[in-house]
C-alpha positions in Angstrom: 24.7 -73.8 -28.7 24.0 -73.2 -25.0 24.0 -76.9 -24.3 27.3 -77.3 -26.1 28.8 -74.5 -24.0 27.5 -76.1 -20.8 29.1 -79.4 -21.8 32.4 -77.7 -22.5 32.1 -75.9 -19.1 31.5 -79.1 -17.2 34.5 -80.8 -18.9 36.8 -77.9 -18.3 35.6 -77.4 -14.7 36.1 -81.1 -14.0 39.6 -81.0 -15.5 40.4 -77.8 -13.5 39.3 -79.6 -10.3 41.9 -82.3 -11.1 44.6 -79.6 -11.3 44.6 -78.8 -15.0 45.4 -75.1 -15.2 45.0 -75.0 -18.9 41.3 -76.1 -18.5 40.8 -73.3 -16.0 42.4 -70.8 -18.5 39.8 -71.9 -21.1 37.1 -71.1 -18.6 38.5 -67.7 -17.9 38.8 -66.9 -21.7 35.2 -68.0 -22.1 33.8 -65.9 -19.3 36.1 -62.9 -19.1 33.7 -60.7 -21.0 30.4 -61.7 -19.2 32.2 -61.4 -15.8 33.7 -58.0 -16.7 30.3 -56.7 -18.0 28.5 -57.8 -14.8 31.1 -56.1 -12.6 30.9 -52.9 -14.7 27.1 -52.8 -14.4 27.4 -53.4 -10.7 30.3 -51.0 -9.9 29.9 -48.4 -12.6 33.5 -48.0 -13.6 35.9 -49.8 -16.0 38.9 -49.8 -13.6 36.9 -51.1 -10.7 35.2 -53.7 -12.9 38.5 -54.9 -14.2 39.8 -55.3 -10.6 36.6 -57.1 -9.6 36.8 -59.4 -12.6 40.3 -60.4 -11.7 39.3 -61.0 -8.1 36.3 -63.1 -9.3 38.6 -65.4 -11.3 41.0 -65.7 -8.4 38.3 -66.7 -6.1 36.9 -69.2 -8.6 40.3 -70.7 -9.0 40.8 -71.1 -5.3 37.3 -72.6 -4.8 37.0 -74.6 -8.0 36.7 -77.9 -6.0 33.5 -76.5 -4.5 31.8 -76.3 -8.0 29.1 -78.8 -8.5 29.2 -80.1 -12.1 25.5 -80.6 -12.0 25.1 -76.8 -11.7 25.5 -74.2 -14.5 29.2 -73.1 -14.4 28.1 -69.7 -15.8 25.7 -69.2 -12.9 28.4 -70.3 -10.4 31.0 -67.9 -11.9 28.6 -64.9 -12.2 27.3 -65.5 -8.6 30.9 -65.1 -7.4 31.2 -61.9 -9.3 27.9 -60.6 -8.0 28.7 -61.4 -4.4 32.1 -59.7 -4.6 30.6 -56.6 -6.2 27.8 -56.5 -3.5 30.5 -56.6 -0.8 32.4 -53.8 -2.5 29.3 -51.6 -2.7 28.5 -52.2 0.9 32.0 -51.3 1.9 31.7 -48.0 0.0 28.5 -47.2 1.7 29.9 -48.0 5.1 32.8 -45.7 4.3 30.5 -43.0 3.0 32.0 -43.3 -0.4 29.8 -42.6 -3.4 29.7 -45.0 -6.3 31.0 -42.2 -8.5 34.1 -41.8 -6.4 35.7 -45.0 -7.6 36.6 -43.1 -10.7 35.3 -40.1 -12.7 33.6 -42.0 -15.5 30.3 -40.3 -15.1 32.0 -36.9 -15.2 33.6 -37.5 -18.6 31.9 -35.9 -21.6 29.7 -38.1 -23.8 31.4 -39.2 -26.9 29.9 -37.8 -30.0 28.3 -40.2 -32.4 30.3 -41.2 -35.5 29.1 -38.9 -38.3 29.7 -41.7 -40.7 27.1 -43.9 -39.0 23.8 -44.6 -40.7 21.9 -42.8 -37.9 24.3 -40.7 -35.9 21.5 -39.0 -34.0 20.1 -42.3 -32.9 23.5 -43.5 -31.9 24.1 -40.4 -29.7 20.6 -40.8 -28.2 21.3 -44.4 -27.3 24.6 -43.4 -25.7 22.8 -40.8 -23.6 20.1 -43.4 -22.6 22.8 -45.8 -21.6 24.4 -43.3 -19.4 21.0 -42.4 -17.8 20.1 -46.0 -17.1 23.7 -46.6 -15.8 23.3 -43.8 -13.3 19.9 -45.1 -12.2 21.4 -48.6 -11.6 24.0 -46.9 -9.4 21.2 -45.6 -7.1 19.8 -49.0 -6.4 20.7 -51.1 -3.3 23.5 -53.5 -4.0 21.4 -56.7 -3.9 18.6 -55.1 -5.9 21.1 -54.0 -8.6 22.5 -57.6 -8.7 19.0 -59.0 -9.1 18.2 -56.6 -12.0 21.5 -57.2 -13.8 21.3 -61.0 -13.5 17.6 -61.0 -14.6 17.7 -58.6 -17.5 21.2 -58.8 -18.8 22.0 -62.5 -18.1 18.5 -64.0 -18.4 18.7 -65.7 -15.0 15.4 -67.2 -13.8 14.1 -66.1 -10.4 15.2 -69.4 -8.9 18.7 -69.0 -10.3 18.9 -65.5 -8.9 17.8 -66.8 -5.5 20.4 -69.5 -5.6 23.1 -67.1 -6.7 22.4 -64.4 -4.2 21.4 -66.8 -1.4 18.0 -65.4 -0.8 14.5 -66.8 -1.3 12.5 -66.7 -4.5 9.8 -64.4 -3.0 12.6 -62.1 -1.9 13.9 -62.0 -5.5 10.4 -61.2 -6.8 10.1 -58.4 -4.2 13.5 -56.9 -5.1 12.9 -57.0 -8.8 9.5 -55.3 -8.4 11.0 -52.6 -6.1 14.0 -52.1 -8.4 11.8 -51.8 -11.6 9.6 -49.3 -9.8 12.6 -47.2 -8.7 14.0 -47.3 -12.2 10.7 -46.1 -13.7 10.6 -43.2 -11.2 14.2 -42.1 -11.7 14.4 -42.3 -15.4 13.4 -39.0 -17.1 10.7 -38.8 -19.7 12.8 -38.9 -22.9 14.4 -42.1 -21.8 11.2 -43.7 -20.7 9.8 -43.2 -24.2 12.8 -44.9 -25.8 12.8 -48.5 -26.9 16.3 -49.2 -26.0 18.7 -48.3 -23.2 22.0 -49.9 -22.4 21.3 -52.5 -25.0 18.2 -53.7 -23.2 14.5 -53.1 -24.0 13.3 -50.6 -21.4 9.9 -52.1 -21.7 11.2 -55.1 -19.7 12.3 -52.8 -16.9 9.5 -50.2 -16.6 
């Protein structure tokens, strides 16, 4: 399936490079969810993530001729999103703006689990765990956060992360180690004991 998607990506990207806007539209439809999710995990807010995703696709469209068909289109697209989000986070920091100030998502009350669910308590616990891990991600340095998101949510190899973030493989290893250690320190005990958080096995992180 992955090979099939890569073949479709290369075909559509090549067509887009030749001026076929419909081909680029297909790429947007294929990657709108992954790009949005990456932006959300980086920026911590739905509204900011939506704006970042739109900017990502705009930049990809403007620079489609720079795409190398021998490279993974997914990696190319997600690297654009990651770089944009890193820039946004650095600007916030330079302006002394907290990540939580983009919107008040973290201040909203947790949604109660559906009472009709098979295990409503487990659903609520997972929601709390997701919020906890989400807050911890927001405390990481921008590039460290990008490395963690690309590695554990998008299964990028260390070499792919290095290429996407334009840093060395040893630097990627160092950032991943530092970020995992910080996550382990910041997460509270109930979350540490959990098997899942944010849809990801915590054992992979801590």
